[in-house]
N, C-alpha and C positions, 0 to 999 in steps of 0.2 A: 485211408490217405489222409482225410482230414485231421484224426487224431494224430497220427503219424506226423504230421505238418506242425499242427500244435507242439506234439513231445518234443519235437526239433526246436521252437523256437523258444520254451521253456528250459530245455538244457543250455541252449546257448545265453538266455538270458542269465541263467543262474552261473554259468562257467565264467561269462566276461565280467560279471560284479567283482571277481576276487582278483584281478590284476591287482599287483602292489601291495598284497597281504604280507602282513607281517607272518612269518614261519613260526614262531613259537604258539601261533594260534591253533595251527593244524588240527591238533589233538585235541579235543574240547575238555579233557581231563587234566590237561598237562599244562604247565607254564611254561616248559623247554621245549626244543626242536625236538620231536620222535627219530630216535635211531633206525627203525625199523624202515622196510621199503613200503613204498606208498602205492604202487600200481596195482591194478585188479590181478589177482592170482587167476592162471590159468585154469584152474578146476573149480573155480567159485564164480557162479554167477553175480552178477552186480548189476542193480538197479540203478539205471543212469536218475539226476535230479530232475530231467524234463519230465520223465514218468513217473517219478515218485509225486512230483504235484500235480499231476492229474490225477494220480489214485487218491491223493489225500482231496484234491477238489471234488472228487465225485463221491467217495466215501460221505463228506459232510453234508453233499445234497442229497444224497440218498437216506441220510437219516434224518434230515429235516423235512424231506418231502411231505411226510403226515402233515404237516403243519399247514400247507399251501391251502388245502380245502376250508381252511377255518373261517368264522365270521369275524366281523368285529369284538373284540373284548374291551378289558380296563381300560379308561381315558381315550380309544382312537379317536373320540369325538375332537380331543384338542387339536389335530392335525389334520382328519379327514372325517367323512362321513357328515357331510352337512357342513363343512367348517365354511365361514363366510369368506373367505380368501381362498383358499385351496380349490374350493367347488366351482370357483370360477374359470379356472383352467390357466393358461399360459397367460391370459389377459392380465390377470390377477399378480404378475411377477413385480412389477414396479411398486404396488402397494406394500407387498410382502417386504420388500427392502426397505421401505418407510413403516413398518408396523413392529410393534413388541411380538414376540413368540403366541404369547397369550393374553387375551385381553377381551374383557365382556362388557356389559350393560351396566355392572353394578359399578364398573370404574376400577375393578381388578386388573393389574397389566403387570407382567412381568418377563424378564429373558430375551433375547434377541439372536434367534436361529434362524437365520431367513433360508438357509439351503435345505434344510430339510422340508421346509413348508415347499419351497420352489420344486423338490423332487414331487412332491403329491400334487401340484399343480399341473407338472408337465405330464405326470401319470394319469391324472383325471382327464388331461384334453385329450391324450391318445387312446384311453380306455374306458375313460367313465367311471362312474366310484364303484368300483367291484374289489369287496377284500379279499378275493383270491389272487388278482392281479397285487394286491398291495403285499399280501404275503409271499408271492414268488419272487417279488422283487427284494425283497429284504432275504429272503434265502441265499438270491444271487450275488446279493451284496457281500452277505457274510462268507458265502464262500470266495469270492474275489478276495476279503480279507485276507483269509486263510491260507490263499496260496502266496500274496505278498508277504505274509509273515514266513511263511517257510522259505522263500527266496532271500528275505532278508536275513534269516537265521542262516540261510548257507553262507553267507558273506560273512559273517559275524564268529562262525566255527572254521574259516579256511577255506571251505569247501572242499576239501577232502572228503572225510568219511561223513556221511550222510545220516548218521543214527541220531546224532545228536538233532538236528533240525527238523528230522522226521517224528521223534518220539515228541519233540516239543510241540510241534504243529499239531500232530493226532491229539495229544492231550487239550490243548487249547480249543482246537476245532470241534471235538466233541464233550468238552466238559458241560455237565448240565447246569451249571450256574450262569450259561448264555441264553437257556429258554426264554428268559422273559426278554432279554434285547432282541431276539430272532423272532419271538412269535408276538411280540405285541407288536404293531404298526406304529404305537406313540413313540417308542423307543430306537425308531430308524434314527434319531440324532446321534443315538450312541453308535451304532455300527458305522454311520458316516464318517465321525469323528476318528475312529480307529483306523476306518480303512483309508481317509487321507492322511494319518500321523505314519503309518506303514508307506504311504506312497511317497511322502516325503523323504523318511528315513532311507528307503531303497534308494531314491534320487539322489541322496546326498552322499550315498558310498560310490556311486556310478560317478558322480561329480569328482569327487577325491581319486578313485581307481584309475579312471579313463582320463582324467586332465581336461574335461570337454566342458564348455559352458554350456553347451544346451542343455545340459540336466539341472542348471543352477535353476531356472524358471519353474522347474515342475518343484524343487525342494520349497520354494518360497508360496508358490500356489498351493501346493497339497497342502502345507501348514495353515496357511491363510483359510482355505477351504475347511479344515477339520475346526479351525475356533469359529467359522460363520454356520457350523454343526452344533456344537457345543464346547461353549468356551471352557467348561471345566477340564477337558483334554490338556490345557495350555502345560501342565507340569511336566509331560513327556516330553516335549519339545526341547526343553535341555539334554535329556536324554539321547537325543539326535547328535548334538554337538560332542557331549561325552562319548558317545559310543564310537564316531570318527577318529577321537584320541585313543581312545583305549585298543580300537581293534585295526585301526588304519594309520597311516602315515602322512596325517596332512599336513600341508605347509600352513604357516601362520596367516596369508593371506587365504587360501582356500578355505581355512578354519572360520577367518572372520566372514567370508561372505555366505556362510553357513550360519552362523553363531549370531550375526548383528539382525539379520532380517527377523530372524526367530524371536530374537530378544524384543526387536519393535513391536512384532503382532502381540506379543505376550504383553507388554507394557500397555500398549493400546486397548486390549479389550480388558483391564483391570477395573473395577468400579470405585476403586478406591483410589482417587486422585494422587494422595499423598506417597502411595506405594509404587506408582506406575513408574517412576524413574530409576527408582532402589531396586525394583524388580526386574526391570528393563538392565539395568547396568550388571546385576548378579549373573542374568542368562547371559550377558555378551562375556564378561570375564572369567567367570569360571571356569570355561572349556580351556582358557588360556594357561590358567594355573596349574589346570593338569596336565597339561601340555608339558610345561616345566618340570612339574615332577615326575612325570614319565621319561624326562630325559631327550626329547621331541623337538625342543626349542630352536634348535639349529639344522632343523631339516630342509628349509627354505630352498637353499643351493640345492637341493636335488629335486624337490618336489613342486614348488610353485608352479603356477599355473602356466604360467608363460616362460618360465626360466628364469636366472638371477637377472639378465638383461632389463627385464622390465616390470621386476618386482615392487618397486618403489612407487609406479605408478599405480599399482593395482593398490599397495598399502595407502595412497592418497585417497584411492576409492574407496576403499573399506573404510576409512576414518571419516570421511564424507558421509557415507551413510549412515555411521553412527551418530554423526550430528544433525543431518537431517531428521533422523528416525525422532532423535531428541526433540529437536524443535518442533516437530507435526506433533508428538503426544503433549509437548505443552500446548499449542495454538490450536488444536483440530477445533474447538468448541468455537473460537474468533472467528476461523476461517470459514466455518458451516453455518453459521448465522450471517455473516456476510453475505453468502450465496443464496439461502433463504433455504437451506435444507433444513429437515428435520432431526439430522443426526443426532446434535446434544439430547434432546430428551429419549431417543432411540438408546444411546450409549450407555445414559448412566444406569441404564436397568438391564445391563447385558448378564449379570450374573442374577441366580434366581434370588439371593436374599437383600437385594440392594433395596431399600425402602425409598418412596413408598410404593412397594409394588404386593409381592407374594409374602402374606405371613403365615406365619407356619402357626397350624391350629396344636392343641393336645393331642389331638389323636393321631396326629401326623408324626409328632417328635413329643414325648413326654416332657423333654427339657425346655420346651419353646415358651413355658410362662414363667421361667426361673429355675435356675439351679443353684448349689452351692460350688466352688470352685473345686469344691472335693469330690462332690458328684459328676459335675462335666468330666473331670479328670478320669474319675473310675469307671463311668458308664464308657467314655471313649476308649481307656483300654479294654475294657470288657467286649466292647464292638470290635475292636481288634481282633481279639479271640474267637467272636463267633463267625468273622470272616475266615477266619484261617479255618475252623471246623468244616465248615461250609467248602473250602476247597480241598479240603482231605476227604470230608464225607458228605457229599452234594445230597444229602437227605435228610428229612423231609424239606423240600421247597415249598414255597408259598408265595402268593402275589403280594402280601402283606407282613411288615414286621415293626409296626407300630405300637401306639400305645397298648398295655398290659401284654407285650409279646417281646420285649426287652426291658427287664430289670434296670430300675436308675440304682447303682450302687456308689457307695463311696470310694475313695481312694485306697482304703484300708481294706477292701472287700478281697476277699482269697483270689478268686476268680480275675482280677482285676490286676493283683499282683501278680499271679502265674502268666496271665497274657502279657504284660509289661516286660517279667524278665525273658519269655520266650523271644518277644520282638526285638529285646535289646541282645539277646543272644544272636538273631538274626542280624543285626546290624553289626556284631562284632565280629562274625564271619566275614560280613560284606569288608569292612576295613582290616581283618588280618589275612584276607586271602584273595583280595583284588588284584594282585601281581600273580600268583601261582596259578589262581583258578579265575581267570578274569569273566568266564561265561557264567559261571554259579553267582560271582560275586554282582556282576551286573544285572542278573536276573531278579536275584534277591533284593538289589536297590530299586529296579523298575516295581517291584512286587510292593516294598516297603513304602513306595512313594506314593502309591495308589491307594493303598489301604488307610495311609495316614489322612490322605483327603477326604474320604469315605466315613472316616471314624467320629465325625463330630466336633473333633478339636479344634481347627479351622473356623469352619462353620458350620453350624446346624443343618443337618441333613435332611429334605423331604421326607419321611420315612426314615427312621433313625437308623433302621439298617434296610439295604436294599439290595438284590442280586444284581440289577443294572448298575449300582454304583462302583463295583470292582470289576464290572467288564474288562477295562483295559489293564486295572492289576494283575487279571488271571494270567495276562501272556508272562508276567516274571513269576509267577509260580510254575506255570507248567516248563519254563526253562529251568529253574531250580530243581523240580520233582523229576524234567529228564534227564538232566547231569548226574543228581544220585543214582538213578536207575542202572545208568551206563557206568557210574562208578560201583554200584553194588555189583550187578549182573555181567560186568565185563563183555561185550558183545565185540567184535572185530572193529576197532574203529581205528585201525593203524592202516587201512587200506581204502581207497577212494571208493566212491558209490556206496552201496548198502547191501551186504551182503549177506543172507539167511543161513546160507549151508553152514553147518557145524552149530547152529544157535541154539541155547541151552535150552531145555525143558523151562528152566525157573524161567526166563525170559520171556520163550512163547507165552508160557503161563500169565506172566505181566501183563503183554499185550492182547492178549484174550481179555483178560477183565479189565482193560480201559477200553477196550472196543467194543466186546458185549456189554459190561456193567453199565459205562456212559449211555450208551448207544439205547439200552433199555429206558432209563431214567428218561432221556430226550423225546424218546418215541411217546412214554407213558404223559410226560409233560403237554406232549402235542395234544392230547386228548383233554387235558385239564382247560387250556388255552382254547378250545372249539369255539365257546362264544362266551359272553358275559357269564348267562347262569349256569354253565359247565364249571366254566373259574370259580365262580362265588360257593357254588354247592359242594363241588370235588374240594376245594381245601377247605371247607367248612371243620372237617375233623381235627384238624391242625389249627385253627382259628378259634375255639369254641369259646375263648375267653377275651376275645377283640370285639368289641363294640361297633367298630368301624366294619368289620366283615360280616357282623349280621344283619347292618343296616344298610350294606350292600345287597345282601341277599334278599332282604325283605323289598328293597326297593325295585329290583328285576323282578321279583313274583309279581309286584303289583304291576309292572309292565306287561308283563307277558300274559295277567290275567285279564287286564283292559284290552289287549290285543286279539286274543282269541275270541272269535265270533260264539262262542258256547259257553256257558257261565264255566268259572274256574274255583268253584269252592274250596277244594283242597289247597290251592296254590292260594287264595285269600287267606285262608288258616295260615298257612305257612307263613306268610307276610307277617300277619298279626304274633307270631309266637317270635320269628326274630325282631321283629320292632321291639316287642316286650323284653326281649333278651338284651337289644340295645341299651334301654334305659335303666336295665337292671344294672348292667356292670358300669355303665357310666351315665350316671342322671343329670350329669351335664353337658352329655353330648350334642354337639350342634343338630338340629332338624330333626332331631331322634323324637322327642315329643310332639312336634310338628306334625310329622310323617303318621305318627301313631293316631293322631287325632284326626287327620286325613282320612286315614284308612277305616276307620269307626265310623265317620260320616257315610264313606260309602258302603258299609257294612249294614247302615243304618241304626245305629248305635251312638244318638245323640247324646245322652248322658253320659257313655264313656268317651267320647269325642270333646265335651266338656272340661273333663276331668284333666285330659291330655291337654288339650289348650291352653288350661289354666297353667299347668306345669310349665309348658311352652314360653310364654311370655315372659316368666318368673327366672327361668333358665338363659332364655336368649334375648335379652332386653333390647337388641338392636336389629331383630327381625320384623319387619314392616308386615310382615304375609301372615305372619302369628298374631299378631295383633288385630290385622284385618279379617282374618278368619273365625277369631275368637268374637267380635262383633258381630259379623254376619250369624254366627251360631247364637248369640245372646240374642241379637232381634227375632231368630225363627221362634226363641224361646219366650218373646213376649218382653224380654228384660230391655228394652229401650235404654233408658240410661246407663248401663252398664254398656249398652253397644256403642254409646256414644262415647264412653270414655277410651274404650280401646279404639275407634276408630280415629281419636282425636290424638292418641298414642301413634298410632301407625302415621298419621300425619306429621308429627314431631318429626318422625325418622328418616320422612322420605315425602319431602315437601315440594318435589316435582311430578307427584303420581296424580294422575287427573282423575282416576278410577276413586281416588281417596277423597279428592273433594267433595265429588259426587255422593260418596256414602255417608260423609260429615253431614252436607250439606240436608241429604235426605232425612237422617236423624233429628236433625233440627227443624226440618218440616214437618215429620211425627210429631216432634212434642210441641209444634204450634210456635215455636221461637223462629218466626218468618226474617226479624229482621239481622239476625245471626246467621240464618242462613243464604242471604242475600250478600251478606258480607264474606262470606266464605267463597262464594261463586265470582263475587267481585276481585277477589284474592287471586282464583284461579285464573283467571282472564289476563292476569299480570304474567304467569307463565305460559297459557296459551290462549294467546289473544284473538287466533282464527277456531278455538273449538266451539262447537256447536252445544253442546251440554249446558256449560255455565249460563249463557244467556239465555236459552231456554227455560233454566231453571228459575234463574230470576224473573221470568216472566210468569211461572207458575206461583211462586213467592207472593209477588204484586196481585195475583187473582185471588189467593187465598186471603190475600188480606183486604181485598173488597176496592182495590182502586183499579179499577178495569181500564183507563187511560193508560196508565202506566203499564200494566201488563201488553196491551197491544203493541206500545212503544218496544218494548224489548223484544216480543213475538216478530215484529215485523224485521228487527234485528237480526234474528237468528234465522228467518227464513232464505238470505242469499246461503248463509254457510251451509245450509242443506234444502235445496229447494225442491228434491223429491222426497220431502216429510210430508205423508199424507195428514198425519194426526195433527200437524201444526197448521197446515192451512185448512182444516176442517174446524178446527178451535178457533182461528181467526175470522173464517166465515160467522162461526155463532156469536162472535163477540161484536162482529160488525151489526149482525142484525138486531143484537141486543141494543145497541147503539144506535139503531135505525140509520145507520149510513149506508145505504142502497146504493150507491156507488163503488161502494170498496165490496159487495157481495158477490159479484158475478166472477171476478177473478179469482176466487175460492171455491 
């Protein structure tokens, strides 16, 4: 009963959203009206849109169910698992909206994606920190996204034959490239961004088709929520406005009420202030230019929201929105400062690459440390070719595509040239056939926009290639592939619904390949994403040339060895092997030599650790930990002067580290340079005026110098800072006795 009701609701949603559709779009393969009868044949069983939405949703859920039992995996700690904000539950929501997406104690910070953190905060408040709950929510959000994709494509294709929306949604829902997005909790931002874009997309057509202002807030809120989930979804907002023009009959006022808020939100989130107004103007004006090109400029008399009588009132309102949005983008900083908000600091970091925030390392993107114009162009074109290959043949997949995985090539490279020619050819199809085959052209344009954004040409990406980066673009690929399959295999697209009777064996085979082939890869990736160790070890055969992959596997092996109640010599040996591979592949890999040194200390190999640490301080001259650990090791080996040199190097890097002041002053103390030790501790008190150790250490230095009165004075200053310190009380007691001050002996 419940499923029938849900089916009926989905059928109603799919059916009512097509009123006012241009009849030339009824057949997804033709640009002109079909002459064939469109009703269902009495001797053919037809599947309704509602039932099909349920089937597609259930199939998607079924394929991704194995991932729900997975543990935490790569980078999940960025949003959950002990996160400093989301672990506090809903009480942290105000702080989440006033914080960066990522920030740490070292001063690194970037991004503004509060909605994804809010989702985890609510989840933790209701269910606690449980990875299975998180994975289950990811799967449900993805299923909902696929249902919205289907309903939107039903509208785009005219709502008659369901072959195109069904096949495109099937390809999108089961495509293995989405496994990283769905199976990684950290990538919930990608799911939410796409979900809310599709919600805005669907609501925009409801607004235009049904002439009801009640859907307009859903358009704006949906896109705003998408931007608050992941701002890089912004380019697809333009496609909402363009789709209204291409597949609907919007009046200019209706179009303005959709295009202007989307343009404003896009401009607001741009990190580069100089680009905000031009981009906002482009997003607002381009749909109207498209409207004129299609000859739909004079449709207001028939389709204005409230008819011709009041259309000028709505024009004034739309123009007011544009003016208000422009003024807001230009003045939001001043307004926020006046009201005491922290918005200016946050908003300037809304995108990943905005300085000073996220620095992209060589291991994340080989072009980060500099590439020629030829290399930047050639590699970007090459990356676009890699993405096309992964869409066509999504195997083998991997969690990492950074250094040593994607070759840096000049623009004259054969692969770069071939990729450029192929993508220019796809662009040519868009420009030549957008009138005749609008669904094909729209899908290809959507795909090209998404792939171009992820190609490293506009901005360097964290991970030169990433499966998650083309998650939105894959919808365009699914549309284009579905169109091509229908064009080649010719199922019955001239009748309403979805008829399987008389379906050719070739079409059945294509469907079987998509369902079985894609599902098999998805299920296998669910095993790979079971936990961090399974992911890092499972993908290692295709990542043997990656320094970062070896480092991640080695680090996780050490973690498991330390967490085990029993000795794990094999796990330790495996960690050592992969740390060695890390520094062999990339001798400058950050933390490679340092972690190798720490592991060798754990193994009792001090000489081997010494060699690793000495390389570490040469490779990473900004790692205070490397200098400090090497200093400690020098001290253990009796090389006090070398230890002091390392501690001073660490202190130069991190002047706010109390432990470093203690270590350096202790080295001076051992070298009997008491004056320098006192000076270091006094310097520490400038940063940490209430710290116990610097005060007590100064007392020890005066005592070593033979000045008992000065020692007593400093020890007396230290005691209130740590009243329970029995050793200090005993020392003071002994000093008072030595001074024969019996009045002070009894308290100690």
